[in-house]
C-alpha positions, 0 to 999 in steps of 0.5 A, spaced: 771 580 540 771 586 544 768 592 540 773 598 538 770 602 543 771 598 549 778 597 547 779 604 547 776 604 553 781 599 556 787 602 553 786 609 556 784 606 563 791 602 563 795 608 561 792 612 566 793 607 572 800 605 570 802 613 570 799 613 577 802 607 580 809 610 576 808 617 580 807 613 586 813 609 585 817 616 584 815 619 590 816 614 594 823 612 591 825 620 592 822 622 599 821 615 602 826 614 608 832 609 610 827 606 614 821 606 608 817 612 612 815 617 607 817 624 609 811 629 610 813 632 603 812 626 600 805 625 603 803 632 601 805 630 594 802 623 594 795 626 596 796 631 590 798 626 586 792 622 588 787 628 587 790 629 580 789 621 578 782 623 580 781 629 576 785 626 570 780 620 570 774 625 570 777 629 564 778 622 561 771 620 562 769 626 559 773 626 554 771 619 551 764 621 552 764 625 547 769 623 542 765 616 543 758 619 542 754 616 537 747 619 535 744 613 537 746 613 544 742 617 547 747 622 549 746 628 544 743 635 546 735 634 548 734 641 544 736 638 538 731 632 539 725 637 541 727 642 535 723 641 528 726 643 522 723 649 519 
């Protein structure tokens, strides 16, 4: 059985990819010509959609790293380890 954290990561990744595919299909259906050629405006929107997808996945990755951070994972602040209690 998969761990809870792994299931959350899979669901978030599948949602992000489904959102990207939906955006691509939307751009293609709105800006596609009769001969299945994308207009220049549609091509520009497609590039921005890809850039947005990269930014979205970066934000999701950073967000998941902070949300799922457990003290034993080694992701905590190094200053907290070097400071001794007074």
